[in-house]
C-alpha positions in Angstrom: 0.1 0.1 0.0 2.9 2.4 0.8 4.4 1.6 -2.7 0.9 2.1 -4.2 0.5 5.6 -2.6 3.8 6.8 -3.8 2.6 5.2 -7.2 -0.8 6.8 -7.5 1.0 10.2 -6.3 3.6 10.3 -9.1 1.0 9.4 -11.6 -1.4 12.0 -10.3 1.4 14.7 -10.5 2.4 13.7 -13.8 -1.3 14.2 -15.3 -1.2 17.3 -13.6 2.0 18.5 -15.2 0.8 17.0 -18.6 -2.6 19.5 -18.2 -0.7 22.3 -16.2 2.3 23.0 -18.8 0.1 24.3 -21.7 -1.9 26.5 -19.2 1.6 27.8 -18.7 1.6 28.8 -22.2 -2.0 30.1 -22.8 -1.4 32.3 -19.6 1.9 33.8 -21.3 -0.2 34.4 -24.5 -3.1 36.1 -22.3 -0.6 38.4 -20.5 1.0 39.3 -23.9 -2.2 40.1 -25.6 -3.3 42.3 -22.7 -0.1 44.2 -22.6 -0.3 44.7 -26.2 -4.0 45.9 -25.8 -3.0 48.2 -23.1 -0.1 49.6 -25.4 -2.4 50.2 -28.0 -5.2 52.0 -26.1 -2.5 54.1 -24.6 -1.2 55.2 -27.7 -4.3 55.9 -29.2 -5.1 58.1 -26.1 -2.1 59.8 -26.7 -2.7 60.5 -30.2 -6.4 61.1 -30.2 -6.6 64.4 -31.5 -4.2 63.7 -34.4 -6.5 60.7 -35.7 -9.5 62.5 -35.3 -8.3 65.3 -37.3 -7.1 63.0 -40.4 -10.3 60.8 -39.9 -8.7 57.8 -39.1 -11.0 56.5 -36.5 -12.4 53.6 -38.4 -9.1 52.2 -39.1 -8.2 52.7 -35.8 -11.4 51.2 -34.5 -10.7 48.0 -36.6 -7.3 47.7 -35.1 -8.4 48.1 -31.5 -11.3 45.5 -32.3 -8.8 43.2 -33.8 -6.6 43.5 -30.6 -9.3 42.9 -28.4 -10.5 40.1 -30.1 -6.8 38.5 -29.3 -7.2 39.2 -25.9 -10.8 37.4 -25.7 -9.3 34.4 -28.0 -6.1 34.4 -25.2 -8.7 34.3 -22.2 -10.7 31.7 -23.9 -7.9 29.6 -24.5 -7.0 30.0 -20.8 -10.4 29.1 -19.8 -10.3 25.8 -21.5 -7.2 24.9 -20.2 -8.5 25.6 -16.9 -11.4 23.5 -17.4 -9.1 20.5 -18.5 -7.1 21.0 -15.5 -9.9 21.6 -13.4 -11.1 17.8 -14.4 -8.0 16.1 -13.6 -8.0 17.7 -10.1 -11.9 16.9 -9.6 -11.3 13.3 -10.7 -8.2 13.0 -8.2 -10.4 14.6 -5.4 -12.9 11.8 -6.3 -10.8 8.8 -6.7 -8.0 8.9 -4.1 -10.5 7.9 -1.2 -11.5 5.1 -3.6 -8.3 3.9 -4.8 -7.0 2.7 -1.3 -10.5 0.8 -0.6 -10.2 -1.1 -4.3 -6.5 -2.0 -3.6 -7.4 -3.4 0.0 -10.7 -5.0 -1.0 -9.1 -8.4 -1.9 -7.4 -8.9 1.4 -10.8 -7.7 3.2 -13.2 -10.3 1.3 -10.8 -12.9 2.2 -10.5 -12.2 5.8 -6.9 -11.1 5.8 -7.8 -8.0 7.6 -10.7 -6.8 9.7 -12.6 -3.8 9.0 -10.9 -1.7 11.4 -7.5 -2.4 9.8 -9.1 -1.3 6.5 -10.3 1.9 8.0 -6.8 2.4 9.3 -5.2 1.8 5.8 -7.3 4.0 3.9 -6.9 6.8 6.3 -2.9 6.3 6.3 -2.9 6.1 2.5 -5.0 9.4 2.4 -2.6 11.0 4.6 0.3 10.3 2.3 -1.6 11.5 -0.5 -2.3 14.7 1.0 1.5 14.9 1.6 2.8 14.0 -1.8 0.2 16.1 -4.3 0.8 19.2 -3.2 2.1 20.2 -6.5 -1.5 19.1 -7.9 -3.4 20.8 -5.0 -1.2 24.0 -6.0 -1.3 23.4 -10.0 -3.1 26.6 -11.2 -1.2 28.7 -8.7 2.2 27.8 -9.8 1.2 27.9 -13.5 0.0 31.4 -13.2 3.5 32.2 -11.0 5.8 30.5 -13.8 4.0 32.7 -16.7 4.7 35.7 -14.5 8.6 34.5 -14.2 8.9 33.8 -17.7 7.8 37.2 -18.7 10.1 38.7 -16.5 12.8 36.5 -18.1 12.0 37.6 -21.4 12.2 41.1 -20.6 15.6 40.5 -18.6 16.8 38.9 -21.8 15.7 41.7 -23.9 17.7 44.1 -21.7 20.8 41.8 -21.6 20.5 41.9 -25.3 20.5 45.6 -25.3 23.6 45.8 -23.0 25.4 43.3 -24.8 24.8 45.6 -27.7 26.2 48.5 -26.1 29.1 46.9 -24.2 30.5 44.9 -27.6 30.8 48.1 -29.4 34.3 47.6 -31.1 34.9 51.6 -30.6 33.2 54.0 -28.9 33.0 57.6 -28.1 34.9 58.7 -24.9 33.7 61.1 -22.7 36.1 63.2 -20.5 36.1 65.8 -18.5 37.9 69.3 -19.7 39.8 71.2 -17.0 39.6 74.4 -19.2 36.2 76.1 -19.8 35.8 75.0 -23.4 33.8 72.2 -25.0 35.4 70.2 -27.4 35.6 67.2 -29.3 38.7 65.6 -31.3 38.9 63.2 -34.2 35.0 62.6 -33.5 33.6 60.1 -35.9 29.9 59.0 -35.3 28.4 55.7 -36.3 25.0 54.1 -36.5 24.1 51.2 -34.1 24.8 48.8 -37.1 28.5 50.5 -37.4 28.0 52.1 -40.7 29.1 55.8 -40.6 26.9 58.9 -39.9 29.2 61.8 -39.1 32.8 61.5 -40.7 35.9 62.1 -38.4 36.0 65.8 -37.4 37.1 68.0 -34.4 35.9 71.2 -33.2 35.9 73.8 -30.3 33.4 75.8 -28.5 34.6 78.5 -26.4 32.7 79.9 -23.3 30.1 81.9 -24.3 29.7 80.8 -27.8 26.3 80.7 -29.3 26.7 77.7 -32.1 23.9 77.1 -34.4 23.9 73.7 -36.0 22.0 73.4 -39.4 21.8 70.6 -42.0 19.2 68.4 -43.8 17.0 66.1 -42.5 18.6 62.8 -41.1 22.4 64.2 -41.8 23.4 63.5 -38.1 22.4 66.8 -36.2 20.3 65.1 -33.3 22.7 62.4 -32.9 25.4 64.6 -32.6 23.6 66.0 -29.6 23.1 62.7 -28.2 26.6 61.9 -28.2 27.4 65.5 -26.6 24.7 64.3 -24.0 26.7 60.9 -23.7 23.5 59.0 -24.7 25.1 57.5 -28.0 28.2 55.3 -27.4 28.7 54.4 -31.3 31.7 55.6 -33.2 34.8 56.9 -31.8 37.1 59.9 -30.6 36.7 62.5 -27.6 34.2 64.6 -26.4 35.1 66.8 -23.2 33.0 69.3 -21.2 34.0 71.7 -18.4 34.0 69.9 -15.1 31.9 72.8 -13.6 29.7 73.2 -16.4 25.7 72.8 -15.4 24.6 71.7 -18.8 20.7 71.5 -19.7 19.4 69.8 -22.8 16.3 71.3 -24.5 14.8 68.5 -26.7 12.0 69.3 -29.2 9.5 67.5 -27.3 10.3 68.8 -23.2 9.5 66.0 -20.7 6.7 67.2 -18.3 6.4 65.3 -15.3 3.1 64.5 -13.2 2.3 66.8 -10.3 1.3 70.4 -10.1 2.2 73.1 -12.7 5.0 74.4 -10.2 6.5 70.8 -9.8 6.5 71.0 -13.8 8.4 74.4 -14.1 11.2 73.4 -11.4 11.7 70.2 -12.7 14.6 68.5 -12.2 14.4 70.0 -8.4 17.6 68.7 -7.2 18.6 71.6 -4.8 16.7 74.1 -6.4 15.0 77.0 -4.2 12.4 79.0 -5.6 9.7 81.4 -4.6 6.4 81.7 -6.3 7.2 85.2 -7.3 10.5 83.8 -8.9 8.2 81.0 -10.7 5.5 83.6 -12.0 8.3 85.9 -13.3 9.9 83.2 -15.4 6.3 82.4 -16.8 5.8 85.9 -17.7 9.3 86.1 -19.5 8.2 83.3 -21.6 4.9 84.5 -22.4 2.9 82.1 -20.2 2.1 85.0 -17.4 -1.5 84.2 -17.5 -0.8 80.7 -16.1 1.0 82.0 -12.8 -2.1 81.7 -10.7 -2.3 77.6 -11.8 0.9 76.8 -10.1 -0.7 74.8 -7.5 -3.1 72.9 -9.9 -2.5 69.4 -10.5 -3.1 67.9 -14.1 -1.8 65.7 -16.8 0.2 68.9 -18.3 1.8 67.2 -20.9 -1.7 66.4 -22.5 -3.2 70.0 -21.3 -0.6 72.2 -22.9 0.1 72.8 -26.4 3.5 72.1 -27.9 4.4 75.8 -28.1 3.5 75.8 -24.2 5.8 72.8 -23.6 8.4 74.3 -25.4 7.9 77.5 -23.5 8.1 75.7 -20.1 11.4 74.2 -21.1 12.8 77.9 -21.3 11.1 78.9 -18.1 12.9 76.2 -16.5 16.3 77.6 -17.8 15.4 80.9 -16.2 15.0 79.2 -12.9 17.9 76.8 -12.9 20.2 79.1 -15.0 22.5 76.4 -16.7 26.2 77.4 -17.9 25.7 75.3 -21.1 22.4 75.1 -23.3 22.2 72.4 -25.5 18.7 72.8 -28.0 17.4 70.4 -30.6 14.9 72.3 -32.6 13.9 74.0 -28.9 11.7 76.4 -30.8 10.2 74.3 -33.5 6.6 75.0 -32.2 6.6 78.6 -31.7 5.9 81.2 -34.4 8.7 83.4 -35.6 7.8 86.4 -33.3 7.7 84.0 -30.2 11.0 82.6 -31.0 12.6 85.8 -31.3 11.4 86.7 -28.1 12.2 83.6 -26.4 15.7 83.4 -27.8 16.3 86.8 -27.0 16.9 85.5 -23.3 20.3 84.7 -24.4 21.2 88.2 -25.0 20.3 89.3 -21.5 22.3 89.3 -18.5 21.6 85.8 -17.1 22.2 84.0 -20.1 24.6 86.7 -21.9 27.8 84.2 -20.7 26.0 81.1 -21.1 27.4 78.5 -23.8 24.6 77.7 -26.6 24.6 74.9 -28.9 21.6 74.7 -31.1 19.8 72.6 -33.8 17.7 74.4 -36.0 16.5 75.0 -39.7 14.9 78.3 -39.7 17.0 81.1 -41.2 15.7 83.7 -38.3 18.0 81.5 -35.9 21.2 83.1 -37.4 20.6 86.4 -35.6 20.9 84.7 -32.2 23.8 82.7 -32.8 27.8 83.7 -33.5 28.8 80.3 -35.4 27.4 78.0 -37.9 28.2 74.4 -38.2 26.6 72.9 -41.1 26.1 69.4 -41.5 26.5 68.0 -44.9 25.8 64.5 -46.2 28.5 62.8 -47.9 29.6 59.2 -48.5 31.4 57.8 -45.9 29.6 60.0 -43.4 28.4 63.7 -42.9 30.6 66.4 -43.0 31.1 69.5 -40.5 32.0 73.1 -41.9 32.3 75.6 -39.4 31.5 79.4 -40.6 30.9 82.7 -38.5 27.7 84.5 -38.8 
């Protein structure tokens, strides 16, 4: 009977494994379908106005319903497999009190054991089973846990793959700290992630207080040069050096607005910044957002509430509060009209930013009036070529 108890527990556990492993795969598929659906809905919410303006709602509705259909299909697959698992579990619950009776019945009928002994044997068999079929009893929870672990492992594998691609770069751009007040790069070559050249080898120095405009046709590598200066683009070779004491602020084309009150948005990132409401209101007024000064304590999704131009104005209001010594802009005024752009960029002629170093990427000819030098990026075989001229 002892061997029979172990054998029955092993057989039951194996049957549970055969039905439980497909459940793991179906739960993984369900989690993936739900994640894709949530990502799709987030994308739609963020681009709802653009979709409505170009009358793309019908196409998006079909796409959403297709994704929703995949979620339903995945859930149905999970339910079906859980039904099979439940059948195995319920069959085990019904059988394991009967199995010991069937095994001991011949000896009882032959008179070899008494009824009391039969009851003791059945009780012992059931106690052994309760100890040995823990896997069967927790099968569904184990399947859900294993599916979650598998998703985390997939994410970790993807992150490790990115790390390996970055670490395995044959040659990388070296970032250094300059002892002087000069920003410079020497023998800098910027490549794409696949190793193909984007910007040919070049060397430049930008003195403290310089106002430098970087221009060139789309796709020539201007924004990638900014990423390299920020240390976000390792592919390539050469050296980029920035002053040790430099406080650098980067202004992308799409400024990031965190969650929180308008004051939190304006002073972001806080670091050790200490400001008063008067200072924040003054900064807002200077960039043309004075009408919002009374809303500093209001909490909204400001990234969805403010227009593109207002978000870019917020980025310049931050500059006024943080007062960096080096300002790097990547088409930071693209959403502003010419008059507003002129008003904003006039900041660099005022006392608080007159000594600041400015590196700016842009296309508009009107930007020339606010810069002293122009670096032109020209596409060429073997990588774009950089040309420096005075304005």
